mmCIF file of the C-alpha atoms, coordinates in Angstrom:
data_MODEL
# 
_entry.id   MODEL 
# 
loop_
_atom_site.group_PDB 
_atom_site.id 
_atom_site.type_symbol 
_atom_site.label_atom_id 
_atom_site.label_alt_id 
_atom_site.label_comp_id 
_atom_site.label_asym_id 
_atom_site.label_entity_id 
_atom_site.label_seq_id 
_atom_site.pdbx_PDB_ins_code 
_atom_site.Cartn_x 
_atom_site.Cartn_y 
_atom_site.Cartn_z 
_atom_site.occupancy 
_atom_site.B_iso_or_equiv 
_atom_site.pdbx_formal_charge 
_atom_site.auth_seq_id 
_atom_site.auth_comp_id 
_atom_site.auth_asym_id 
_atom_site.auth_atom_id 
_atom_site.pdbx_PDB_model_num 
ATOM 1  C CA . MET A 1 1  ? 145.800 19.519 -8.964  1.00 0.00 ? 1  MET A CA 1 
ATOM 2  C CA . ARG A 1 2  ? 144.132 22.515 -7.064  1.00 0.00 ? 2  ARG A CA 1 
ATOM 3  C CA . GLU A 1 3  ? 147.108 24.933 -8.040  1.00 0.00 ? 3  GLU A CA 1 
ATOM 4  C CA . GLU A 1 4  ? 147.106 23.610 -11.867 1.00 0.00 ? 4  GLU A CA 1 
ATOM 5  C CA . SER A 1 5  ? 143.832 24.630 -11.957 1.00 0.00 ? 5  SER A CA 1 
ATOM 6  C CA . GLY A 1 6  ? 144.123 27.992 -10.371 1.00 0.00 ? 6  GLY A CA 1 
ATOM 7  C CA . VAL A 1 7  ? 147.263 28.839 -12.532 1.00 0.00 ? 7  VAL A CA 1 
ATOM 8  C CA . ASP A 1 8  ? 144.934 28.051 -15.706 1.00 0.00 ? 8  ASP A CA 1 
ATOM 9  C CA . GLU A 1 9  ? 141.517 29.931 -14.431 1.00 0.00 ? 9  GLU A CA 1 
ATOM 10 C CA . VAL A 1 10 ? 144.052 33.179 -13.436 1.00 0.00 ? 10 VAL A CA 1 
ATOM 11 C CA . TYR A 1 11 ? 145.949 32.972 -17.092 1.00 0.00 ? 11 TYR A CA 1 
ATOM 12 C CA . GLY A 1 12 ? 142.228 32.793 -18.499 1.00 0.00 ? 12 GLY A CA 1 
ATOM 13 C CA . GLU A 1 13 ? 141.148 35.584 -16.828 1.00 0.00 ? 13 GLU A CA 1 
ATOM 14 C CA . LYS A 1 14 ? 143.810 37.725 -17.889 1.00 0.00 ? 14 LYS A CA 1 
ATOM 15 C CA . GLU A 1 15 ? 143.939 36.644 -21.559 1.00 0.00 ? 15 GLU A CA 1 
ATOM 16 C CA . ILE A 1 16 ? 140.014 37.298 -21.385 1.00 0.00 ? 16 ILE A CA 1 
ATOM 17 C CA . LEU A 1 17 ? 141.326 40.849 -19.658 1.00 0.00 ? 17 LEU A CA 1 
ATOM 18 C CA . LEU A 1 18 ? 144.108 41.471 -22.326 1.00 0.00 ? 18 LEU A CA 1 
ATOM 19 C CA . ASP A 1 19 ? 141.952 40.931 -25.307 1.00 0.00 ? 19 ASP A CA 1 
ATOM 20 C CA . GLU A 1 20 ? 138.966 43.534 -24.099 1.00 0.00 ? 20 GLU A CA 1 
ATOM 21 C CA . ILE A 1 21 ? 141.682 45.850 -24.278 1.00 0.00 ? 21 ILE A CA 1 
ATOM 22 C CA . LEU A 1 22 ? 142.747 44.990 -27.540 1.00 0.00 ? 22 LEU A CA 1 
ATOM 23 C CA . ASP A 1 23 ? 139.430 44.992 -28.660 1.00 0.00 ? 23 ASP A CA 1 
ATOM 24 C CA . LEU A 1 24 ? 138.676 48.374 -27.125 1.00 0.00 ? 24 LEU A CA 1 
ATOM 25 C CA . ALA A 1 25 ? 141.594 49.774 -28.600 1.00 0.00 ? 25 ALA A CA 1 
ATOM 26 C CA . ASN A 1 26 ? 140.508 48.848 -32.264 1.00 0.00 ? 26 ASN A CA 1 
ATOM 27 C CA . ASP A 1 27 ? 137.207 50.391 -31.400 1.00 0.00 ? 27 ASP A CA 1 
ATOM 28 C CA . GLU A 1 28 ? 139.134 53.439 -30.685 1.00 0.00 ? 28 GLU A CA 1 
ATOM 29 C CA . GLU A 1 29 ? 141.590 53.480 -33.868 1.00 0.00 ? 29 GLU A CA 1 
ATOM 30 C CA . GLU A 1 30 ? 138.600 52.680 -36.007 1.00 0.00 ? 30 GLU A CA 1 
ATOM 31 C CA . LYS A 1 31 ? 136.537 55.480 -34.710 1.00 0.00 ? 31 LYS A CA 1 
ATOM 32 C CA . LYS A 1 32 ? 139.339 57.877 -35.377 1.00 0.00 ? 32 LYS A CA 1 
ATOM 33 C CA . LYS A 1 33 ? 139.790 56.869 -38.735 1.00 0.00 ? 33 LYS A CA 1 
ATOM 34 C CA . ASP A 1 34 ? 136.232 57.711 -39.212 1.00 0.00 ? 34 ASP A CA 1 
ATOM 35 C CA . ASP A 1 35 ? 136.176 60.778 -37.462 1.00 0.00 ? 35 ASP A CA 1 
ATOM 36 C CA . LYS A 1 36 ? 138.907 61.706 -39.727 1.00 0.00 ? 36 LYS A CA 1 
ATOM 37 C CA . SER A 1 37 ? 137.320 60.874 -42.792 1.00 0.00 ? 37 SER A CA 1 
ATOM 38 C CA . LYS A 1 38 ? 133.872 62.610 -41.617 1.00 0.00 ? 38 LYS A CA 1 
ATOM 39 C CA . ALA A 1 39 ? 136.362 65.972 -41.224 1.00 0.00 ? 39 ALA A CA 1 
ATOM 40 C CA . THR A 1 40 ? 137.649 64.952 -44.228 1.00 0.00 ? 40 THR A CA 1 
ATOM 41 C CA . LYS A 1 41 ? 134.289 65.241 -45.635 1.00 0.00 ? 41 LYS A CA 1 
ATOM 42 C CA . GLU A 1 42 ? 133.570 68.225 -44.321 1.00 0.00 ? 42 GLU A CA 1 
ATOM 43 C CA . GLU A 1 43 ? 136.104 70.240 -45.121 1.00 0.00 ? 43 GLU A CA 1 
ATOM 44 C CA . VAL A 1 44 ? 135.200 68.924 -48.797 1.00 0.00 ? 44 VAL A CA 1 
ATOM 45 C CA . LEU A 1 45 ? 132.008 70.815 -48.563 1.00 0.00 ? 45 LEU A CA 1 
ATOM 46 C CA . CYS A 1 46 ? 132.706 74.079 -46.904 1.00 0.00 ? 46 CYS A CA 1 
ATOM 47 C CA . LYS A 1 47 ? 135.161 74.574 -49.315 1.00 0.00 ? 47 LYS A CA 1 
ATOM 48 C CA . ASP A 1 48 ? 132.562 73.920 -51.987 1.00 0.00 ? 48 ASP A CA 1 
ATOM 49 C CA . ILE A 1 49 ? 130.115 75.971 -50.488 1.00 0.00 ? 49 ILE A CA 1 
ATOM 50 C CA . ARG A 1 50 ? 132.187 78.819 -50.013 1.00 0.00 ? 50 ARG A CA 1 
ATOM 51 C CA . LYS A 1 51 ? 133.726 78.483 -54.251 1.00 0.00 ? 51 LYS A CA 1 
ATOM 52 C CA . ARG A 1 52 ? 129.827 78.678 -55.085 1.00 0.00 ? 52 ARG A CA 1 
ATOM 53 C CA . ALA A 1 53 ? 129.184 81.796 -52.693 1.00 0.00 ? 53 ALA A CA 1 
ATOM 54 C CA . LEU A 1 54 ? 131.679 83.302 -54.143 1.00 0.00 ? 54 LEU A CA 1 
ATOM 55 C CA . ASP A 1 55 ? 131.428 82.586 -57.164 1.00 0.00 ? 55 ASP A CA 1 
ATOM 56 C CA . ASN A 1 56 ? 127.883 84.336 -56.464 1.00 0.00 ? 56 ASN A CA 1 
ATOM 57 C CA . LEU A 1 57 ? 129.275 87.168 -55.216 1.00 0.00 ? 57 LEU A CA 1 
ATOM 58 C CA . THR A 1 58 ? 131.247 87.957 -58.081 1.00 0.00 ? 58 THR A CA 1 
ATOM 59 C CA . PRO A 1 59 ? 129.565 89.563 -60.961 1.00 0.00 ? 59 PRO A CA 1 
ATOM 60 C CA . SER A 1 60 ? 129.718 87.784 -64.217 1.00 0.00 ? 60 SER A CA 1 
ATOM 61 C CA . LYS A 1 61 ? 131.359 89.014 -67.709 1.00 0.00 ? 61 LYS A CA 1 
ATOM 62 C CA . SER A 1 62 ? 127.470 89.568 -69.097 1.00 0.00 ? 62 SER A CA 1 
ATOM 63 C CA . VAL A 1 63 ? 126.355 91.950 -66.003 1.00 0.00 ? 63 VAL A CA 1 
ATOM 64 C CA . LYS A 1 64 ? 130.351 94.166 -66.319 1.00 0.00 ? 64 LYS A CA 1 
ATOM 65 C CA . GLN A 1 65 ? 129.893 94.620 -69.871 1.00 0.00 ? 65 GLN A CA 1 
ATOM 66 C CA . THR A 1 66 ? 126.242 95.785 -69.964 1.00 0.00 ? 66 THR A CA 1 
ATOM 67 C CA . LYS A 1 67 ? 127.698 98.737 -67.310 1.00 0.00 ? 67 LYS A CA 1 
ATOM 68 C CA . THR A 1 68 ? 130.166 99.652 -69.402 1.00 0.00 ? 68 THR A CA 1 
# 
C-alpha cells in the first residue's frame, strides 16, 4: 500500500509542477503579445505625430501664393 501511495504522490507533485510551468509559459506568451500590441499602437501614434509635425512645417498653398 505504501508504495502505491508514494507513486501517486510523486505523480501528483510532477503534475502540479508541470501545470505551473505551463501556466508560466502561457503567461509569458500573453505578455509578449500585449507588448507587441502596445509597440504597434505606439508606432502608429508616433507616425501620426510625425505626419502632423511635417504638415505644420510645410507651408500651405495659400501662404506660397501670397509671397509670390
